DRENKEBA-936503 format. One record per residue (C-alpha): residue in one letter; x negated, y, z negated. Coordinates in nm, 3 decimals, padded with zeros to 5 digits. Each point is the difference from the previous one (the first is absolute). Layout:
<atoms>
<atom guvo="A" east="X" north="Y" up="Z"/>
...
</atoms>
This chain:
<atoms>
<atom guvo="X" east="-04.780" north="06.205" up="-11.199"/>
<atom guvo="X" east="00.030" north="00.407" up="00.062"/>
<atom guvo="X" east="-00.352" north="00.052" up="-00.175"/>
<atom guvo="X" east="-00.168" north="-00.271" up="00.239"/>
<atom guvo="X" east="00.178" north="00.124" up="00.344"/>
<atom guvo="X" east="-00.292" north="00.351" up="00.005"/>
<atom guvo="X" east="-00.306" north="-00.294" up="-00.038"/>
<atom guvo="X" east="00.157" north="-00.221" up="00.257"/>
<atom guvo="X" east="00.038" north="00.309" up="00.195"/>
<atom guvo="X" east="-00.359" north="00.096" up="-00.052"/>
<atom guvo="X" east="-00.121" north="-00.341" up="00.070"/>
<atom guvo="X" east="00.146" north="-00.034" up="00.319"/>
<atom guvo="X" east="-00.115" north="00.372" up="00.109"/>
<atom guvo="X" east="-00.351" north="-00.128" up="-00.092"/>
<atom guvo="X" east="00.015" north="-00.295" up="00.171"/>
<atom guvo="X" east="00.143" north="00.190" up="00.316"/>
<atom guvo="X" east="-00.285" north="00.220" up="00.035"/>
<atom guvo="X" east="-00.243" north="-00.289" up="-00.039"/>
<atom guvo="X" east="00.139" north="-00.148" up="00.248"/>
<atom guvo="X" east="00.054" north="00.320" up="00.215"/>
<atom guvo="X" east="-00.401" north="00.094" up="-00.067"/>
<atom guvo="X" east="-00.082" north="-00.390" up="00.122"/>
<atom guvo="X" east="00.168" north="00.054" up="00.277"/>
<atom guvo="X" east="-00.114" north="00.343" up="00.118"/>
<atom guvo="X" east="-00.392" north="-00.168" up="-00.057"/>
<atom guvo="X" east="00.065" north="-00.327" up="00.181"/>
<atom guvo="X" east="00.121" north="00.265" up="00.299"/>
<atom guvo="X" east="-00.280" north="00.220" up="-00.058"/>
<atom guvo="X" east="-00.227" north="-00.269" up="00.018"/>
<atom guvo="X" east="00.124" north="-00.142" up="00.326"/>
<atom guvo="X" east="-00.048" north="00.311" up="00.152"/>
<atom guvo="X" east="-00.324" north="00.072" up="-00.092"/>
<atom guvo="X" east="-00.096" north="-00.377" up="00.117"/>
<atom guvo="X" east="00.142" north="00.041" up="00.302"/>
<atom guvo="X" east="-00.105" north="00.346" up="00.064"/>
<atom guvo="X" east="-00.395" north="-00.139" up="-00.072"/>
<atom guvo="X" east="00.036" north="-00.275" up="00.266"/>
<atom guvo="X" east="00.190" north="00.268" up="00.277"/>
<atom guvo="X" east="-00.347" north="00.208" up="-00.016"/>
<atom guvo="X" east="-00.218" north="-00.351" up="-00.070"/>
<atom guvo="X" east="00.166" north="-00.047" up="00.343"/>
<atom guvo="X" east="-00.046" north="00.367" up="00.126"/>
<atom guvo="X" east="-00.391" north="00.058" up="-00.119"/>
<atom guvo="X" east="-00.063" north="-00.426" up="00.186"/>
<atom guvo="X" east="00.215" north="00.129" up="00.327"/>
<atom guvo="X" east="-00.237" north="00.371" up="00.021"/>
<atom guvo="X" east="-00.321" north="-00.224" up="-00.075"/>
<atom guvo="X" east="00.066" north="-00.256" up="00.274"/>
<atom guvo="X" east="00.083" north="00.315" up="00.234"/>
<atom guvo="X" east="-00.278" north="00.198" up="-00.091"/>
<atom guvo="X" east="-00.243" north="-00.311" up="00.065"/>
<atom guvo="X" east="00.165" north="-00.071" up="00.359"/>
<atom guvo="X" east="-00.052" north="00.368" up="00.077"/>
<atom guvo="X" east="-00.387" north="-00.035" up="-00.095"/>
<atom guvo="X" east="-00.016" north="-00.294" up="00.192"/>
<atom guvo="X" east="00.151" north="00.163" up="00.313"/>
<atom guvo="X" east="-00.240" north="00.269" up="-00.064"/>
<atom guvo="X" east="-00.299" north="-00.224" up="00.027"/>
<atom guvo="X" east="00.151" north="-00.202" up="00.290"/>
<atom guvo="X" east="00.067" north="00.390" up="00.211"/>
<atom guvo="X" east="-00.415" north="00.124" up="-00.169"/>
<atom guvo="X" east="-00.143" north="-00.342" up="00.133"/>
<atom guvo="X" east="-00.183" north="-00.001" up="00.355"/>
<atom guvo="X" east="00.132" north="-00.133" up="00.365"/>
<atom guvo="X" east="-00.056" north="-00.344" up="00.049"/>
<atom guvo="X" east="-00.191" north="-00.101" up="00.278"/>
<atom guvo="X" east="00.261" north="-00.021" up="00.302"/>
<atom guvo="X" east="00.082" north="-00.358" up="00.136"/>
<atom guvo="X" east="-00.140" north="-00.158" up="00.273"/>
<atom guvo="X" east="00.270" north="00.008" up="00.335"/>
<atom guvo="X" east="00.096" north="-00.350" up="00.074"/>
<atom guvo="X" east="00.267" north="-00.064" up="00.293"/>
<atom guvo="X" east="00.270" north="-00.176" up="-00.238"/>
<atom guvo="X" east="00.340" north="-00.136" up="00.106"/>
<atom guvo="X" east="00.245" north="00.243" up="-00.131"/>
<atom guvo="X" east="00.244" north="-00.175" up="-00.209"/>
<atom guvo="X" east="00.334" north="00.105" up="00.118"/>
<atom guvo="X" east="00.095" north="00.273" up="-00.281"/>
<atom guvo="X" east="00.271" north="-00.070" up="-00.288"/>
<atom guvo="X" east="00.263" north="00.157" up="-00.036"/>
<atom guvo="X" east="00.053" north="00.287" up="-00.242"/>
<atom guvo="X" east="00.081" north="-00.105" up="-00.348"/>
<atom guvo="X" east="00.269" north="00.212" up="-00.145"/>
<atom guvo="X" east="-00.059" north="00.291" up="-00.158"/>
<atom guvo="X" east="00.092" north="-00.045" up="-00.390"/>
<atom guvo="X" east="00.172" north="00.352" up="-00.143"/>
<atom guvo="X" east="-00.048" north="00.083" up="-00.297"/>
<atom guvo="X" east="00.227" north="00.111" up="-00.231"/>
<atom guvo="X" east="00.074" north="00.354" up="-00.107"/>
<atom guvo="X" east="-00.227" north="00.100" up="-00.296"/>
<atom guvo="X" east="00.271" north="00.047" up="-00.289"/>
<atom guvo="X" east="-00.038" north="00.259" up="-00.246"/>
<atom guvo="X" east="-00.241" north="-00.086" up="-00.292"/>
<atom guvo="X" east="00.196" north="00.006" up="-00.341"/>
<atom guvo="X" east="-00.133" north="00.284" up="-00.254"/>
<atom guvo="X" east="-00.364" north="-00.151" up="-00.164"/>
<atom guvo="X" east="-00.023" north="00.056" up="-00.387"/>
<atom guvo="X" east="-00.299" north="00.129" up="-00.114"/>
<atom guvo="X" east="-00.207" north="-00.298" up="-00.073"/>
<atom guvo="X" east="00.032" north="-00.094" up="00.361"/>
<atom guvo="X" east="-00.090" north="00.370" up="00.141"/>
<atom guvo="X" east="-00.305" north="-00.037" up="-00.220"/>
<atom guvo="X" east="-00.035" north="-00.384" up="00.096"/>
<atom guvo="X" east="00.025" north="00.068" up="00.388"/>
<atom guvo="X" east="-00.258" north="00.337" up="-00.078"/>
<atom guvo="X" east="-00.303" north="-00.223" up="-00.174"/>
<atom guvo="X" east="00.085" north="-00.280" up="00.331"/>
<atom guvo="X" east="-00.066" north="00.325" up="00.227"/>
<atom guvo="X" east="-00.269" north="00.136" up="-00.197"/>
<atom guvo="X" east="-00.171" north="-00.338" up="-00.016"/>
<atom guvo="X" east="00.062" north="-00.090" up="00.404"/>
<atom guvo="X" east="-00.231" north="00.368" up="00.075"/>
<atom guvo="X" east="-00.206" north="-00.123" up="-00.237"/>
<atom guvo="X" east="-00.071" north="-00.301" up="00.181"/>
<atom guvo="X" east="00.012" north="00.193" up="00.363"/>
<atom guvo="X" east="-00.270" north="00.245" up="-00.119"/>
<atom guvo="X" east="-00.229" north="-00.248" up="-00.116"/>
<atom guvo="X" east="00.079" north="-00.199" up="00.323"/>
<atom guvo="X" east="-00.077" north="00.321" up="00.182"/>
<atom guvo="X" east="-00.339" north="00.061" up="-00.199"/>
<atom guvo="X" east="-00.118" north="-00.373" up="00.064"/>
<atom guvo="X" east="00.035" north="00.040" up="00.390"/>
<atom guvo="X" east="-00.138" north="00.379" up="-00.059"/>
<atom guvo="X" east="-00.301" north="-00.164" up="-00.165"/>
<atom guvo="X" east="-00.047" north="-00.314" up="00.213"/>
<atom guvo="X" east="-00.015" north="00.225" up="00.351"/>
<atom guvo="X" east="-00.223" north="00.246" up="-00.179"/>
<atom guvo="X" east="-00.234" north="-00.304" up="-00.038"/>
<atom guvo="X" east="00.011" north="-00.113" up="00.313"/>
<atom guvo="X" east="-00.069" north="00.364" up="00.172"/>
<atom guvo="X" east="-00.310" north="-00.001" up="-00.218"/>
<atom guvo="X" east="-00.150" north="-00.324" up="00.107"/>
<atom guvo="X" east="00.108" north="00.021" up="00.394"/>
<atom guvo="X" east="-00.216" north="00.393" up="-00.084"/>
<atom guvo="X" east="-00.251" north="-00.154" up="-00.175"/>
<atom guvo="X" east="-00.348" north="00.062" up="00.202"/>
<atom guvo="X" east="-00.219" north="-00.349" up="00.030"/>
<atom guvo="X" east="-00.361" north="00.042" up="-00.078"/>
<atom guvo="X" east="-00.207" north="-00.116" up="00.278"/>
<atom guvo="X" east="-00.268" north="-00.261" up="-00.128"/>
<atom guvo="X" east="-00.345" north="00.025" up="00.048"/>
<atom guvo="X" east="-00.160" north="-00.157" up="00.273"/>
<atom guvo="X" east="-00.295" north="-00.205" up="-00.112"/>
<atom guvo="X" east="-00.351" north="00.070" up="00.252"/>
<atom guvo="X" east="-00.125" north="-00.338" up="00.175"/>
<atom guvo="X" east="-00.300" north="-00.141" up="-00.125"/>
<atom guvo="X" east="-00.196" north="00.066" up="00.269"/>
<atom guvo="X" east="00.026" north="00.392" up="-00.100"/>
<atom guvo="X" east="-00.085" north="-00.043" up="-00.381"/>
<atom guvo="X" east="-00.327" north="00.139" up="-00.118"/>
<atom guvo="X" east="-00.258" north="-00.213" up="-00.079"/>
<atom guvo="X" east="-00.006" north="-00.123" up="-00.380"/>
<atom guvo="X" east="-00.348" north="00.033" up="-00.132"/>
<atom guvo="X" east="-00.018" north="-00.266" up="-00.310"/>
<atom guvo="X" east="-00.255" north="00.103" up="-00.272"/>
<atom guvo="X" east="-00.113" north="-00.257" up="-00.229"/>
<atom guvo="X" east="-00.080" north="00.150" up="-00.305"/>
<atom guvo="X" east="-00.285" north="-00.160" up="-00.254"/>
<atom guvo="X" east="00.174" north="-00.124" up="-00.349"/>
<atom guvo="X" east="-00.082" north="00.254" up="-00.243"/>
<atom guvo="X" east="-00.252" north="-00.101" up="-00.266"/>
<atom guvo="X" east="00.113" north="-00.101" up="-00.275"/>
<atom guvo="X" east="00.013" north="00.228" up="-00.268"/>
<atom guvo="X" east="-00.110" north="-00.073" up="-00.391"/>
<atom guvo="X" east="00.227" north="-00.085" up="-00.245"/>
<atom guvo="X" east="00.019" north="00.274" up="-00.268"/>
<atom guvo="X" east="-00.084" north="-00.134" up="-00.380"/>
<atom guvo="X" east="00.255" north="00.090" up="-00.189"/>
<atom guvo="X" east="-00.098" north="00.189" up="-00.359"/>
<atom guvo="X" east="00.026" north="-00.171" up="-00.278"/>
<atom guvo="X" east="00.360" north="00.135" up="-00.145"/>
<atom guvo="X" east="-00.042" north="00.172" up="-00.388"/>
<atom guvo="X" east="00.084" north="-00.161" up="-00.241"/>
<atom guvo="X" east="00.281" north="00.150" up="-00.200"/>
<atom guvo="X" east="00.042" north="-00.096" up="-00.362"/>
<atom guvo="X" east="00.364" north="-00.099" up="-00.085"/>
<atom guvo="X" east="00.178" north="00.245" up="-00.149"/>
<atom guvo="X" east="-00.016" north="-00.082" up="-00.410"/>
<atom guvo="X" east="00.339" north="-00.034" up="-00.119"/>
<atom guvo="X" east="00.224" north="00.174" up="-00.172"/>
<atom guvo="X" east="00.111" north="-00.071" up="-00.347"/>
<atom guvo="X" east="00.387" north="00.063" up="-00.042"/>
<atom guvo="X" east="00.157" north="00.104" up="-00.317"/>
<atom guvo="X" east="00.206" north="-00.214" up="-00.211"/>
<atom guvo="X" east="00.302" north="00.087" up="-00.119"/>
<atom guvo="X" east="-00.092" north="00.119" up="-00.300"/>
<atom guvo="X" east="-00.226" north="00.241" up="00.151"/>
<atom guvo="X" east="00.277" north="00.146" up="00.279"/>
<atom guvo="X" east="00.189" north="00.306" up="-00.118"/>
<atom guvo="X" east="00.321" north="00.067" up="00.117"/>
<atom guvo="X" east="00.193" north="00.358" up="00.006"/>
<atom guvo="X" east="00.365" north="-00.057" up="-00.047"/>
<atom guvo="X" east="00.240" north="00.314" up="00.136"/>
<atom guvo="X" east="00.364" north="-00.011" up="-00.075"/>
<atom guvo="X" east="00.243" north="00.215" up="-00.210"/>
<atom guvo="X" east="00.208" north="-00.283" up="-00.131"/>
<atom guvo="X" east="-00.195" north="-00.050" up="-00.361"/>
<atom guvo="X" east="00.151" north="-00.369" up="00.012"/>
<atom guvo="X" east="-00.118" north="-00.072" up="00.352"/>
<atom guvo="X" east="-00.324" north="00.092" up="-00.138"/>
<atom guvo="X" east="00.040" north="-00.200" up="-00.297"/>
<atom guvo="X" east="00.097" north="-00.308" up="00.192"/>
<atom guvo="X" east="-00.228" north="00.044" up="00.279"/>
<atom guvo="X" east="-00.320" north="00.034" up="-00.240"/>
<atom guvo="X" east="00.105" north="-00.332" up="-00.179"/>
<atom guvo="X" east="00.011" north="-00.145" up="00.301"/>
<atom guvo="X" east="-00.386" north="00.131" up="00.123"/>
<atom guvo="X" east="-00.193" north="-00.104" up="-00.337"/>
<atom guvo="X" east="00.187" north="-00.339" up="00.002"/>
<atom guvo="X" east="-00.228" north="-00.036" up="00.285"/>
<atom guvo="X" east="-00.272" north="00.153" up="-00.188"/>
<atom guvo="X" east="-00.035" north="00.338" up="00.161"/>
<atom guvo="X" east="00.008" north="00.319" up="-00.121"/>
<atom guvo="X" east="00.232" north="00.242" up="00.037"/>
<atom guvo="X" east="00.012" north="00.445" up="-00.059"/>
<atom guvo="X" east="00.352" north="00.074" up="00.060"/>
<atom guvo="X" east="00.077" north="00.388" up="00.133"/>
<atom guvo="X" east="00.386" north="00.156" up="-00.040"/>
<atom guvo="X" east="00.010" north="00.177" up="00.366"/>
<atom guvo="X" east="-00.227" north="00.069" up="00.248"/>
<atom guvo="X" east="-00.150" north="00.303" up="-00.134"/>
<atom guvo="X" east="-00.136" north="-00.195" up="-00.333"/>
<atom guvo="X" east="-00.152" north="-00.254" up="00.226"/>
<atom guvo="X" east="-00.191" north="00.314" up="00.163"/>
<atom guvo="X" east="-00.112" north="00.136" up="-00.361"/>
<atom guvo="X" east="-00.134" north="-00.337" up="-00.033"/>
<atom guvo="X" east="-00.153" north="-00.061" up="00.336"/>
<atom guvo="X" east="-00.211" north="00.241" up="-00.126"/>
<atom guvo="X" east="-00.184" north="-00.229" up="-00.230"/>
<atom guvo="X" east="00.107" north="-00.362" up="00.118"/>
<atom guvo="X" east="-00.046" north="-00.173" up="00.275"/>
<atom guvo="X" east="00.231" north="-00.278" up="00.036"/>
<atom guvo="X" east="-00.060" north="-00.309" up="00.207"/>
<atom guvo="X" east="00.354" north="-00.023" up="00.091"/>
<atom guvo="X" east="00.347" north="00.266" up="-00.055"/>
<atom guvo="X" east="00.341" north="-00.121" up="-00.023"/>
<atom guvo="X" east="00.208" north="00.269" up="00.037"/>
<atom guvo="X" east="00.424" north="00.054" up="00.008"/>
<atom guvo="X" east="00.168" north="00.290" up="00.291"/>
<atom guvo="X" east="00.230" north="00.197" up="-00.154"/>
<atom guvo="X" east="-00.166" north="00.161" up="-00.316"/>
<atom guvo="X" east="00.046" north="00.357" up="-00.108"/>
<atom guvo="X" east="-00.344" north="00.243" up="00.045"/>
<atom guvo="X" east="-00.170" north="-00.189" up="00.280"/>
<atom guvo="X" east="00.192" north="-00.316" up="00.170"/>
<atom guvo="X" east="-00.170" north="-00.307" up="00.103"/>
<atom guvo="X" east="-00.064" north="00.117" up="00.398"/>
<atom guvo="X" east="-00.159" north="00.325" up="-00.151"/>
<atom guvo="X" east="-00.224" north="-00.173" up="-00.256"/>
<atom guvo="X" east="-00.127" north="-00.282" up="00.291"/>
<atom guvo="X" east="-00.088" north="00.309" up="00.276"/>
<atom guvo="X" east="-00.208" north="00.130" up="-00.328"/>
<atom guvo="X" east="-00.189" north="-00.307" up="-00.044"/>
<atom guvo="X" east="-00.059" north="00.000" up="00.411"/>
<atom guvo="X" east="-00.134" north="00.348" up="-00.020"/>
<atom guvo="X" east="-00.260" north="-00.006" up="-00.250"/>
<atom guvo="X" east="-00.306" north="-00.159" up="00.174"/>
<atom guvo="X" east="-00.055" north="-00.188" up="-00.415"/>
<atom guvo="X" east="00.313" north="-00.155" up="00.024"/>
<atom guvo="X" east="00.127" north="-00.063" up="00.393"/>
<atom guvo="X" east="-00.157" north="-00.407" up="-00.045"/>
<atom guvo="X" east="00.204" north="-00.072" up="-00.337"/>
<atom guvo="X" east="00.295" north="-00.218" up="00.134"/>
<atom guvo="X" east="00.342" north="00.054" up="-00.078"/>
<atom guvo="X" east="00.327" north="-00.171" up="-00.091"/>
<atom guvo="X" east="00.346" north="00.209" up="00.031"/>
<atom guvo="X" east="00.337" north="-00.140" up="-00.125"/>
<atom guvo="X" east="00.312" north="00.163" up="00.078"/>
<atom guvo="X" east="00.402" north="-00.107" up="-00.001"/>
<atom guvo="X" east="00.017" north="00.072" up="00.385"/>
<atom guvo="X" east="-00.268" north="-00.179" up="00.151"/>
<atom guvo="X" east="00.103" north="00.032" up="00.327"/>
<atom guvo="X" east="00.034" north="00.353" up="00.051"/>
<atom guvo="X" east="-00.312" north="00.038" up="-00.185"/>
<atom guvo="X" east="-00.201" north="-00.248" up="00.139"/>
<atom guvo="X" east="-00.146" north="00.225" up="00.384"/>
<atom guvo="X" east="-00.068" north="00.304" up="-00.226"/>
<atom guvo="X" east="-00.161" north="-00.211" up="-00.294"/>
<atom guvo="X" east="-00.231" north="-00.180" up="00.257"/>
<atom guvo="X" east="-00.051" north="00.377" up="00.211"/>
<atom guvo="X" east="-00.152" north="00.135" up="-00.352"/>
<atom guvo="X" east="-00.218" north="-00.271" up="-00.044"/>
<atom guvo="X" east="00.202" north="-00.235" up="-00.226"/>
<atom guvo="X" east="-00.139" north="-00.413" up="00.027"/>
<atom guvo="X" east="00.318" north="-00.148" up="-00.146"/>
<atom guvo="X" east="00.389" north="00.108" up="-00.024"/>
<atom guvo="X" east="00.194" north="-00.206" up="-00.247"/>
<atom guvo="X" east="00.388" north="00.042" up="-00.044"/>
<atom guvo="X" east="00.144" north="-00.012" up="-00.331"/>
<atom guvo="X" east="00.043" north="-00.193" up="-00.202"/>
<atom guvo="X" east="-00.352" north="-00.189" up="00.150"/>
<atom guvo="X" east="-00.141" north="-00.324" up="-00.056"/>
<atom guvo="X" east="-00.225" north="-00.001" up="-00.277"/>
<atom guvo="X" east="-00.198" north="-00.300" up="00.162"/>
<atom guvo="X" east="-00.025" north="00.177" up="00.331"/>
<atom guvo="X" east="-00.161" north="00.293" up="-00.158"/>
<atom guvo="X" east="-00.269" north="-00.211" up="-00.196"/>
<atom guvo="X" east="-00.095" north="-00.150" up="00.310"/>
<atom guvo="X" east="-00.012" north="00.327" up="00.208"/>
<atom guvo="X" east="-00.286" north="00.105" up="-00.267"/>
<atom guvo="X" east="-00.190" north="-00.321" up="-00.040"/>
<atom guvo="X" east="-00.058" north="00.067" up="00.421"/>
<atom guvo="X" east="-00.210" north="00.267" up="-00.122"/>
<atom guvo="X" east="-00.355" north="-00.050" up="-00.077"/>
<atom guvo="X" east="-00.123" north="00.299" up="-00.152"/>
<atom guvo="X" east="-00.375" north="00.056" up="-00.014"/>
<atom guvo="X" east="-00.154" north="-00.011" up="-00.340"/>
<atom guvo="X" east="-00.174" north="00.318" up="-00.067"/>
<atom guvo="X" east="-00.397" north="-00.066" up="-00.029"/>
<atom guvo="X" east="-00.129" north="00.006" up="-00.360"/>
</atoms>
């Protein structure tokens, strides 16, 4: 029993602390609720007082009404004066909390703002009425009587002889352009530029499976050297490569007259980040890794590479 007594006392202490905290929190909640209600009541009273003051100012500023017509009417006996109600002396206001002071200050600010807006509206209305009263009235132009108008001489114009209709000259006969023969896949040369050997092998096998001729380069500098003797129909390039990357290769192709019209397909692992820069240097298609192989083949087939005349 002596061993359980400390535990029992500790449990009672914890329970007492919990009850005390509950009581304190409940009392604080009631005080805060009462303070909010009092602040709302004060704000409402201040707003009503400001509205009454604004209405009184508007009534005082209104123009005086016309004097009533004097009529001789028998006056009734004056009623007995009503007893004057004696208002009790105001009692001292209790001390306000911070929340009540803040609520009263907010209510006063709202009332002052409402009064300022009413005063500005009244000033604007008075200014508009003054401008309308001072606006000059434009005189109307007087129309002279019919007798003072000069006589109108009517001239009957003879119709002009019809002009001869010009005979259009016969349009020259233009021969339709001769159809341009397109290269077959076996005649189409594609330059594949990538520093990864696995990517070069995989892409070459894909293109060769569709009968395209493929030439590979290990980086941008290797591709530039091969372009001195090679004129591919399409260039497929990676972005991140040593020595000369894909953007540098694209700028080189667009800067040479002999290679400026070669279509370029750029393959990158950061498609969204490189898309705008790729289009700016003249890249026609940007594919992200891994790209759908059907999309690449469909894009290549959309070109009609003109066959070189024999």
